C-alpha positions as CSV (number, residue, x, y, z in Angstrom):
1,M,108.5,131.0,148.5
2,T,108.4,127.3,147.8
3,G,107.2,124.1,149.3
4,K,104.0,123.0,151.0
5,Y,101.7,125.3,152.9
6,R,98.5,124.8,154.8
7,L,95.7,127.2,154.7
8,N,94.7,128.2,158.3
9,Q,91.4,129.9,157.0
10,P,89.3,129.5,153.7
11,A,90.6,131.4,150.8
12,L,89.5,132.4,147.4
13,A,90.9,130.7,144.3
14,L,90.3,131.1,140.6
15,V,90.4,128.5,137.7
16,A,90.2,129.1,134.1
17,V,87.0,127.5,132.5
18,N,86.2,127.9,128.9
19,G,87.8,131.2,128.4
20,H,86.8,132.8,131.6
21,H,87.6,132.5,135.3
22,E,85.4,130.9,137.9
23,S,86.0,131.5,141.6
24,F,85.7,129.2,144.5
25,T,86.6,128.8,148.1
26,I,89.3,126.4,149.3
27,P,88.5,125.3,152.8
28,A,90.7,125.7,155.8
29,D,93.4,123.0,156.6
30,E,93.9,122.2,152.9
31,T,97.5,121.7,151.6
32,L,98.9,123.9,148.9
33,D,102.1,123.4,146.9
34,L,103.8,126.7,145.8
35,N,106.2,126.1,142.9
36,G,108.9,128.8,143.3
37,K,107.3,132.2,142.8
38,T,107.7,134.7,145.4
39,F,105.3,137.1,147.0
40,N,107.0,139.8,144.9
41,G,103.9,142.1,144.4
42,E,102.1,140.0,141.9
43,R,98.5,140.1,142.7
44,L,97.9,136.5,141.6
45,M,100.0,133.4,141.6
46,D,99.7,129.8,140.4
47,V,99.3,127.2,143.3
48,V,98.8,123.5,143.1
49,W,95.8,122.3,145.1
50,N,94.5,118.7,144.9
51,G,96.6,118.1,141.9
52,K,95.1,121.1,140.0
53,V,96.8,124.4,139.2
54,V,94.6,127.2,140.4
55,M,95.4,131.0,140.8
56,M,95.2,132.7,144.2
57,F,95.7,136.2,145.5
58,T,99.1,136.7,147.0
59,A,97.6,138.8,149.8
60,D,95.3,135.9,150.8
61,L,98.3,133.4,150.7
62,K,100.2,135.8,152.9
63,L,97.5,136.0,155.6
64,A,96.0,132.3,155.3
65,T,99.1,129.9,155.0
66,V,101.6,128.4,157.3
67,V,104.5,126.4,156.3
68,I,104.4,122.5,156.8
């Protein structure tokens, strides 16, 4: 699954900060770039949002995104 996707609902994301992970919510209608990984059972995958690599749960991405 590659390309640009739009969130149709807010979704949780994680980012590494000083050796630990911090969570935050990406609002609906934001654009995400998926870089080639597929939804193959991995729990988390890297996604580019606003020029930053963040981690998102694949289950959230399956439910909350549409291809643009």
